[in-house]
N, CA, C and O atoms as a GROMACS GRO file, in nm:
protein
  356
    1PHE      N    1   6.753   8.773   9.563
    1PHE     CA    2   6.830   8.590   9.509
    1PHE      C    3   6.804   8.594   9.628
    1PHE      O    4   6.704   8.566   9.695
    2GLN      N    5   6.960   8.651   9.664
    2GLN     CA    6   7.028   8.692   9.826
    2GLN      C    7   7.068   8.536   9.801
    2GLN      O    8   6.992   8.440   9.817
    3PRO      N    9   7.187   8.533   9.763
    3PRO     CA   10   7.222   8.338   9.764
    3PRO      C   11   7.373   8.380   9.872
    3PRO      O   12   7.487   8.337   9.854
    4ASN      N   13   7.324   8.478   9.987
    4ASN     CA   14   7.444   8.416  10.137
    4ASN      C   15   7.358   8.416  10.207
    4ASN      O   16   7.414   8.370  10.307
    5LYS      N   17   7.222   8.438  10.244
    5LYS     CA   18   7.092   8.432  10.300
    5LYS      C   19   7.077   8.250  10.316
    5LYS      O   20   7.087   8.156  10.238
    6ALA      N   21   7.040   8.270  10.497
    6ALA     CA   22   6.975   8.111  10.493
    6ALA      C   23   6.872   8.081  10.475
    6ALA      O   24   6.782   8.152  10.520
    7VAL      N   25   6.835   7.929  10.381
    7VAL     CA   26   6.686   7.854  10.326
    7VAL      C   27   6.696   7.798  10.433
    7VAL      O   28   6.788   7.741  10.492
    8THR      N   29   6.479   7.843  10.476
    8THR     CA   30   6.461   7.799  10.549
    8THR      C   31   6.360   7.721  10.503
    8THR      O   32   6.283   7.759  10.415
    9ARG      N   33   6.352   7.582  10.571
    9ARG     CA   34   6.365   7.469  10.544
    9ARG      C   35   6.167   7.492  10.468
    9ARG      O   36   6.129   7.376  10.485
   10GLU      N   37   6.069   7.552  10.417
   10GLU     CA   38   5.958   7.568  10.421
   10GLU      C   39   5.986   7.601  10.234
   10GLU      O   40   5.900   7.560  10.156
   11GLN      N   41   6.113   7.678  10.179
   11GLN     CA   42   6.180   7.683  10.110
   11GLN      C   43   6.177   7.577  10.034
   11GLN      O   44   6.098   7.533   9.950
   12MET      N   45   6.314   7.533  10.092
   12MET     CA   46   6.348   7.344  10.020
   12MET      C   47   6.275   7.308  10.022
   12MET      O   48   6.257   7.276   9.904
   13ALA      N   49   6.091   7.244  10.143
   13ALA     CA   50   6.059   7.183  10.087
   13ALA      C   51   5.944   7.283   9.953
   13ALA      O   52   5.842   7.215   9.941
   14ILE      N   53   5.939   7.348   9.906
   14ILE     CA   54   5.826   7.384   9.804
   14ILE      C   55   5.946   7.403   9.615
   14ILE      O   56   5.906   7.410   9.499
   15VAL      N   57   6.071   7.405   9.664
   15VAL     CA   58   6.210   7.380   9.524
   15VAL      C   59   6.234   7.237   9.515
   15VAL      O   60   6.288   7.188   9.416
   16THR      N   61   6.181   7.144   9.652
   16THR     CA   62   6.256   6.994   9.595
   16THR      C   63   6.130   6.972   9.606
   16THR      O   64   6.126   6.916   9.716
   17ALA      N   65   5.995   6.979   9.560
   17ALA     CA   66   5.808   6.939   9.575
   17ALA      C   67   5.888   6.998   9.361
   17ALA      O   68   5.970   6.932   9.297
   18LYS      N   69   5.864   7.044   9.346
   18LYS     CA   70   5.892   7.147   9.200
   18LYS      C   71   5.928   7.072   9.134
   18LYS      O   72   5.874   7.018   9.037
   19TYR      N   73   6.100   7.049   9.209
   19TYR     CA   74   6.169   6.982   9.119
   19TYR      C   75   6.130   6.838   9.079
   19TYR      O   76   6.155   6.821   8.960
   20LEU      N   77   6.070   6.713   9.147
   20LEU     CA   78   6.039   6.655   9.160
   20LEU      C   79   5.922   6.585   9.105
   20LEU      O   80   5.931   6.474   9.054
   21ALA      N   81   5.835   6.637   9.114
   21ALA     CA   82   5.719   6.662   9.010
   21ALA      C   83   5.712   6.746   8.854
   21ALA      O   84   5.609   6.768   8.791
   22LEU      N   85   5.845   6.782   8.816
   22LEU     CA   86   5.887   6.852   8.680
   22LEU      C   87   5.986   6.660   8.616
   22LEU      O   88   5.980   6.602   8.507
   23GLU      N   89   6.048   6.630   8.721
   23GLU     CA   90   6.113   6.508   8.698
   23GLU      C   91   6.035   6.404   8.682
   23GLU      O   92   6.045   6.328   8.585
   24ARG      N   93   5.926   6.386   8.799
   24ARG     CA   94   5.873   6.261   8.747
   24ARG      C   95   5.713   6.337   8.752
   24ARG      O   96   5.674   6.355   8.867
   25PRO      N   97   5.630   6.378   8.658
   25PRO     CA   98   5.508   6.382   8.615
   25PRO      C   99   5.444   6.283   8.761
   25PRO      O  100   5.416   6.321   8.875
   26ALA      N  101   5.442   6.204   8.725
   26ALA     CA  102   5.330   6.074   8.839
   26ALA      C  103   5.338   6.133   9.016
   26ALA      O  104   5.276   6.091   9.113
   27ILE      N  105   5.427   6.230   9.006
   27ILE     CA  106   5.511   6.276   9.136
   27ILE      C  107   5.350   6.339   9.178
   27ILE      O  108   5.306   6.311   9.289
   28ALA      N  109   5.295   6.397   9.113
   28ALA     CA  110   5.158   6.554   9.159
   28ALA      C  111   5.071   6.504   9.173
   28ALA      O  112   4.958   6.552   9.186
   29ALA      N  113   5.113   6.367   9.173
   29ALA     CA  114   4.896   6.326   9.132
   29ALA      C  115   4.882   6.251   9.284
   29ALA      O  116   4.773   6.214   9.328
   30LEU      N  117   5.016   6.233   9.360
   30LEU     CA  118   5.098   6.176   9.445
   30LEU      C  119   4.935   6.249   9.610
   30LEU      O  120   4.872   6.352   9.585
   31ASN      N  121   4.914   6.192   9.708
   31ASN     CA  122   4.814   6.224   9.819
   31ASN      C  123   4.933   6.317   9.841
   31ASN      O  124   5.048   6.290   9.808
   32THR      N  125   4.875   6.473   9.923
   32THR     CA  126   4.966   6.575  10.054
   32THR      C  127   4.914   6.606  10.072
   32THR      O  128   4.868   6.717  10.046
   33ARG      N  129   4.882   6.519  10.138
   33ARG     CA  130   4.789   6.538  10.300
   33ARG      C  131   4.944   6.584  10.371
   33ARG      O  132   5.051   6.528  10.348
   34ASN      N  133   4.920   6.705  10.465
   34ASN     CA  134   5.049   6.705  10.537
   34ASN      C  135   4.956   6.676  10.717
   34ASN      O  136   4.839   6.703  10.743
   35THR      N  137   5.028   6.634  10.779
   35THR     CA  138   5.003   6.597  10.922
   35THR      C  139   5.088   6.645  11.003
   35THR      O  140   5.126   6.587  11.104
   36PHE      N  141   5.129   6.771  10.960
   36PHE     CA  142   5.285   6.829  11.090
   36PHE      C  143   5.117   6.867  11.156
   36PHE      O  144   5.006   6.848  11.107
   37LYS      N  145   5.155   6.918  11.270
   37LYS     CA  146   5.012   7.014  11.325
   37LYS      C  147   5.099   7.164  11.300
   37LYS      O  148   5.213   7.173  11.255
   38ALA      N  149   5.022   7.262  11.336
   38ALA     CA  150   5.101   7.398  11.323
   38ALA      C  151   5.059   7.442  11.156
   38ALA      O  152   5.083   7.551  11.104
   39VAL      N  153   5.013   7.364  11.111
   39VAL     CA  154   5.015   7.376  10.931
   39VAL      C  155   4.951   7.499  10.931
   39VAL      O  156   4.934   7.531  10.813
   40ASP      N  157   4.892   7.614  11.033
   40ASP     CA  158   4.871   7.754  11.026
   40ASP      C  159   4.971   7.803  11.071
   40ASP      O  160   4.935   7.909  11.121
   41ASP      N  161   5.090   7.788  11.086
   41ASP     CA  162   5.185   7.867  11.010
   41ASP      C  163   5.267   7.856  10.876
   41ASP      O  164   5.379   7.907  10.878
   42MET      N  165   5.222   7.793  10.752
   42MET     CA  166   5.206   7.741  10.665
   42MET      C  167   5.130   7.858  10.555
   42MET      O  168   5.070   7.958  10.593
   43ASN      N  169   5.150   7.817  10.418
   43ASN     CA  170   5.093   7.925  10.303
   43ASN      C  171   5.053   7.763  10.256
   43ASN      O  172   5.088   7.661  10.314
   44ALA      N  173   4.967   7.774  10.128
   44ALA     CA  174   4.858   7.643  10.083
   44ALA      C  175   5.025   7.630  10.037
   44ALA      O  176   5.082   7.629  10.146
   45GLN      N  177   5.088   7.623   9.973
   45GLN     CA  178   5.207   7.609   9.847
   45GLN      C  179   5.295   7.600   9.927
   45GLN      O  180   5.407   7.586   9.878
   46THR      N  181   5.285   7.604  10.069
   46THR     CA  182   5.446   7.535  10.177
   46THR      C  183   5.328   7.433  10.263
   46THR      O  184   5.371   7.373  10.361
   47ILE      N  185   5.240   7.423  10.240
   47ILE     CA  186   5.132   7.275  10.339
   47ILE      C  187   5.132   7.133  10.192
   47ILE      O  188   5.180   7.020  10.197
   48THR      N  189   5.092   7.172  10.126
   48THR     CA  190   5.086   7.119   9.958
   48THR      C  191   5.251   7.026   9.926
   48THR      O  192   5.263   6.905   9.906
   49ALA      N  193   5.371   7.143   9.930
   49ALA     CA  194   5.519   7.029   9.875
   49ALA      C  195   5.563   6.971  10.054
   49ALA      O  196   5.609   6.858  10.071
   50ILE      N  197   5.550   7.028  10.125
   50ILE     CA  198   5.550   7.002  10.303
   50ILE      C  199   5.558   6.754  10.276
   50ILE      O  200   5.632   6.656  10.281
   51GLY      N  201   5.373   6.816  10.240
   51GLY     CA  202   5.286   6.691  10.225
   51GLY      C  203   5.295   6.589  10.141
   51GLY      O  204   5.258   6.472  10.158
   52LEU      N  205   5.366   6.656  10.015
   52LEU     CA  206   5.423   6.566   9.937
   52LEU      C  207   5.503   6.469   9.949
   52LEU      O  208   5.483   6.348   9.940
   53LEU      N  209   5.614   6.539   9.974
   53LEU     CA  210   5.785   6.488  10.031
   53LEU      C  211   5.707   6.469  10.157
   53LEU      O  212   5.733   6.588  10.175
   54GLN      N  213   5.654   6.444  10.235
   54GLN     CA  214   5.649   6.318  10.342
   54GLN      C  215   5.521   6.246  10.316
   54GLN      O  216   5.432   6.225  10.398
   55GLN      N  217   5.524   6.218  10.213
   55GLN     CA  218   5.456   6.087  10.212
   55GLN      C  219   5.515   6.001  10.154
   55GLN      O  220   5.493   5.880  10.147
   56LEU      N  221   5.659   6.116  10.075
   56LEU     CA  222   5.811   6.017  10.007
   56LEU      C  223   5.876   5.977  10.045
   56LEU      O  224   5.964   5.902  10.006
   57GLU      N  225   5.830   6.046  10.204
   57GLU     CA  226   5.928   5.982  10.332
   57GLU      C  227   6.095   6.086  10.273
   57GLU      O  228   6.215   6.072  10.248
   58VAL      N  229   5.996   6.177  10.280
   58VAL     CA  230   6.180   6.285  10.213
   58VAL      C  231   6.152   6.382  10.304
   58VAL      O  232   6.068   6.420  10.222
   59ILE      N  233   6.141   6.454  10.388
   59ILE     CA  234   6.130   6.520  10.489
   59ILE      C  235   6.031   6.421  10.625
   59ILE      O  236   5.974   6.312  10.624
   60GLY      N  237   6.050   6.517  10.720
   60GLY     CA  238   6.093   6.445  10.854
   60GLY      C  239   6.022   6.569  10.944
   60GLY      O  240   6.020   6.683  10.897
   61GLY      N  241   5.971   6.542  11.063
   61GLY     CA  242   5.950   6.608  11.195
   61GLY      C  243   6.010   6.611  11.253
   61GLY      O  244   6.119   6.555  11.241
   62GLU      N  245   5.981   6.663  11.328
   62GLU     CA  246   5.989   6.572  11.541
   62GLU      C  247   5.920   6.637  11.615
   62GLU      O  248   5.924   6.756  11.645
   63ASN      N  249   5.851   6.552  11.645
   63ASN     CA  250   5.723   6.546  11.752
   63ASN      C  251   5.628   6.610  11.745
   63ASN      O  252   5.563   6.665  11.833
   64GLY      N  253   5.604   6.604  11.568
   64GLY     CA  254   5.507   6.598  11.475
   64GLY      C  255   5.493   6.830  11.422
   64GLY      O  256   5.426   6.930  11.392
   65GLN      N  257   5.637   6.758  11.453
   65GLN     CA  258   5.660   6.975  11.406
   65GLN      C  259   5.748   6.942  11.297
   65GLN      O  260   5.811   6.840  11.271
   66PHE      N  261   5.736   7.070  11.232
   66PHE     CA  262   5.821   7.008  11.106
   66PHE      C  263   5.868   7.169  11.083
   66PHE      O  264   5.947   7.189  10.991
   67ASN      N  265   5.818   7.297  11.173
   67ASN     CA  266   5.938   7.427  11.201
   67ASN      C  267   5.970   7.480  11.067
   67ASN      O  268   6.091   7.495  11.047
   68PRO      N  269   5.838   7.532  10.908
   68PRO     CA  270   5.869   7.561  10.810
   68PRO      C  271   5.973   7.679  10.864
   68PRO      O  272   6.073   7.670  10.793
   69LYS      N  273   5.986   7.755  10.932
   69LYS     CA  274   6.062   7.943  10.891
   69LYS      C  275   6.177   7.852  10.941
   69LYS      O  276   6.277   7.889  10.879
   70GLY      N  277   6.207   7.758  11.016
   70GLY     CA  278   6.362   7.732  11.081
   70GLY      C  279   6.445   7.698  10.946
   70GLY      O  280   6.400   7.659  10.838
   71ASN      N  281   6.583   7.723  10.985
   71ASN     CA  282   6.632   7.796  10.931
   71ASN      C  283   6.723   7.586  10.844
   71ASN      O  284   6.731   7.530  10.953
   72LEU      N  285   6.748   7.537  10.797
   72LEU     CA  286   6.802   7.445  10.678
   72LEU      C  287   6.962   7.406  10.750
   72LEU      O  288   7.069   7.465  10.736
   73THR      N  289   6.930   7.284  10.828
   73THR     CA  290   7.104   7.267  10.786
   73THR      C  291   7.170   7.146  10.702
   73THR      O  292   7.135   7.046  10.640
   74ARG      N  293   7.287   7.217  10.740
   74ARG     CA  294   7.403   7.119  10.609
   74ARG      C  295   7.327   6.974  10.609
   74ARG      O  296   7.294   6.937  10.496
   75ALA      N  297   7.299   6.901  10.696
   75ALA     CA  298   7.269   6.776  10.743
   75ALA      C  299   7.168   6.715  10.676
   75ALA      O  300   7.177   6.615  10.605
   76GLN      N  301   6.996   6.830  10.719
   76GLN     CA  302   6.904   6.845  10.678
   76GLN      C  303   6.940   6.844  10.513
   76GLN      O  304   6.938   6.724  10.483
   77PHE      N  305   6.973   6.926  10.386
   77PHE     CA  306   6.984   6.950  10.241
   77PHE      C  307   7.050   6.815  10.272
   77PHE      O  308   6.966   6.729  10.244
   78ALA      N  309   7.150   6.765  10.312
   78ALA     CA  310   7.240   6.604  10.250
   78ALA      C  311   7.132   6.542  10.210
   78ALA      O  312   7.112   6.503  10.095
   79LYS      N  313   7.008   6.525  10.367
   79LYS     CA  314   6.976   6.398  10.322
   79LYS      C  315   6.844   6.434  10.244
   79LYS      O  316   6.788   6.340  10.188
   80ILE      N  317   6.785   6.569  10.234
   80ILE     CA  318   6.646   6.595  10.155
   80ILE      C  319   6.672   6.592  10.033
   80ILE      O  320   6.575   6.582   9.958
   81PHE      N  321   6.850   6.602   9.955
   81PHE     CA  322   6.878   6.634   9.817
   81PHE      C  323   6.934   6.482   9.843
   81PHE      O  324   6.969   6.446   9.730
   82THR      N  325   6.962   6.373   9.933
   82THR     CA  326   7.025   6.298   9.877
   82THR      C  327   6.808   6.170   9.876
   82THR      O  328   6.740   6.131   9.781
   83LEU      N  329   6.792   6.158   9.982
   83LEU     CA  330   6.658   6.128   9.915
   83LEU      C  331   6.543   6.153   9.815
   83LEU      O  332   6.438   6.093   9.792
   84SER      N  333   6.624   6.309   9.744
   84SER     CA  334   6.533   6.335   9.653
   84SER      C  335   6.534   6.329   9.510
   84SER      O  336   6.465   6.369   9.416
   85LEU      N  337   6.672   6.243   9.534
   85LEU     CA  338   6.740   6.190   9.395
   85LEU      C  339   6.734   6.045   9.418
   85LEU      O  340   6.800   5.979   9.337
   86MET      N  341   6.682   5.991   9.493
   86MET     CA  342   6.700   5.855   9.450
   86MET      C  343   6.540   5.833   9.439
   86MET      O  344   6.515   5.741   9.361
   87VAL      N  345   6.412   5.902   9.503
   87VAL     CA  346   6.297   5.913   9.410
   87VAL      C  347   6.273   5.945   9.332
   87VAL      O  348   6.154   5.953   9.302
   88VAL      N  349   6.421   6.002   9.207
   88VAL     CA  350   6.368   6.050   9.040
   88VAL      C  351   6.471   5.860   9.091
   88VAL      O  352   6.406   5.798   9.174
   89GLU      N  353   6.559   5.813   9.062
   89GLU     CA  354   6.630   5.751   9.037
   89GLU      C  355   6.500   5.624   9.083
   89GLU      O  356   6.525   5.504   9.074
   0.00000   0.00000   0.00000
Protein backbone atom coordinates (compact mmCIF):
# COMPACT_ATOMS: atom_id res chain seq x y z
CA PHE A 1 0.00 0.00 0.00
CA GLN A 2 2.90 2.38 0.79
CA PRO A 3 0.90 5.32 2.25
CA ASN A 4 3.98 7.55 2.52
CA LYS A 5 5.09 7.07 -1.08
CA ALA A 6 4.35 9.76 -3.68
CA VAL A 7 1.44 9.10 -6.04
CA THR A 8 2.07 9.15 -9.78
CA ARG A 9 -0.16 10.96 -12.23
CA GLU A 10 -1.21 7.67 -13.83
CA GLN A 11 -2.14 6.11 -10.48
CA MET A 12 -4.38 9.08 -9.69
CA ALA A 13 -5.94 8.87 -13.15
CA ILE A 14 -6.81 5.19 -12.72
CA VAL A 15 -8.32 5.67 -9.25
CA THR A 16 -10.27 8.75 -10.34
CA ALA A 17 -11.63 7.10 -13.51
CA LYS A 18 -12.78 4.06 -11.51
CA TYR A 19 -14.47 6.31 -8.95
CA LEU A 20 -16.30 8.32 -11.61
CA ALA A 21 -17.45 5.16 -13.40
CA LEU A 22 -18.85 3.79 -10.14
CA GLU A 23 -20.60 7.02 -9.22
CA ARG A 24 -21.97 7.67 -12.70
CA PRO A 25 -22.19 4.40 -14.68
CA ALA A 26 -23.04 6.30 -17.88
CA ILE A 27 -19.55 7.79 -17.77
CA ALA A 28 -18.06 4.37 -18.54
CA ALA A 29 -19.69 4.51 -21.98
CA LEU A 30 -17.97 7.77 -22.94
CA ASN A 31 -15.23 8.03 -25.52
CA THR A 32 -11.93 7.16 -23.86
CA ARG A 33 -9.72 8.30 -26.72
CA ASN A 34 -6.39 9.44 -25.28
CA THR A 35 -4.80 12.14 -27.46
CA PHE A 36 -1.64 12.61 -25.42
CA LYS A 37 1.72 11.90 -27.02
CA ALA A 38 3.83 8.96 -25.83
CA VAL A 39 0.95 6.60 -25.04
CA ASP A 40 3.54 3.85 -25.56
CA ASP A 41 4.73 4.69 -22.03
CA MET A 42 1.27 3.81 -20.65
CA ASN A 43 -0.41 0.45 -20.10
CA ALA A 44 -3.89 -0.20 -21.55
CA GLN A 45 -5.71 0.58 -18.30
CA THR A 46 -3.84 3.86 -17.96
CA ILE A 47 -4.54 4.87 -21.57
CA THR A 48 -8.28 4.34 -21.07
CA ALA A 49 -8.42 6.08 -17.68
CA ILE A 50 -6.47 9.08 -18.90
CA GLY A 51 -8.57 9.23 -22.07
CA LEU A 52 -11.78 9.25 -20.04
CA LEU A 53 -10.56 12.00 -17.73
CA GLN A 54 -9.30 13.96 -20.71
CA GLN A 55 -12.74 13.77 -22.37
CA LEU A 56 -14.39 14.91 -19.13
CA GLU A 57 -11.87 17.79 -18.96
CA VAL A 58 -10.75 16.67 -15.50
CA ILE A 59 -7.09 16.43 -16.54
CA GLY A 60 -4.89 18.23 -18.98
CA GLY A 61 -1.32 18.06 -19.99
CA GLU A 62 1.50 20.29 -21.04
CA ASN A 63 2.51 20.57 -24.69
CA GLY A 64 0.59 17.40 -25.54
CA GLN A 65 2.28 15.41 -22.78
CA PHE A 66 0.68 13.86 -19.71
CA ASN A 67 3.80 12.55 -17.93
CA PRO A 68 2.09 9.48 -16.41
CA LYS A 69 5.12 8.43 -14.36
CA GLY A 70 5.58 11.89 -12.82
CA ASN A 71 4.51 12.55 -9.26
CA LEU A 72 1.26 14.36 -8.60
CA THR A 73 1.57 17.75 -6.95
CA ARG A 74 -0.84 18.95 -4.28
CA ALA A 75 -2.18 21.54 -6.72
CA GLN A 76 -2.81 18.90 -9.38
CA PHE A 77 -4.52 16.66 -6.84
CA ALA A 78 -6.76 19.52 -5.70
CA LYS A 79 -7.74 20.32 -9.29
CA ILE A 80 -8.49 16.70 -10.21
CA PHE A 81 -10.42 16.14 -6.98
CA THR A 82 -12.51 19.30 -7.40
CA LEU A 83 -13.30 18.68 -11.07
CA SER A 84 -14.19 15.05 -10.32
CA LEU A 85 -16.68 16.15 -7.67
CA MET A 86 -18.21 18.56 -10.19
CA VAL A 87 -18.63 15.71 -12.70
CA VAL A 88 -20.37 13.55 -10.09
CA GLU A 89 -22.76 16.32 -9.12
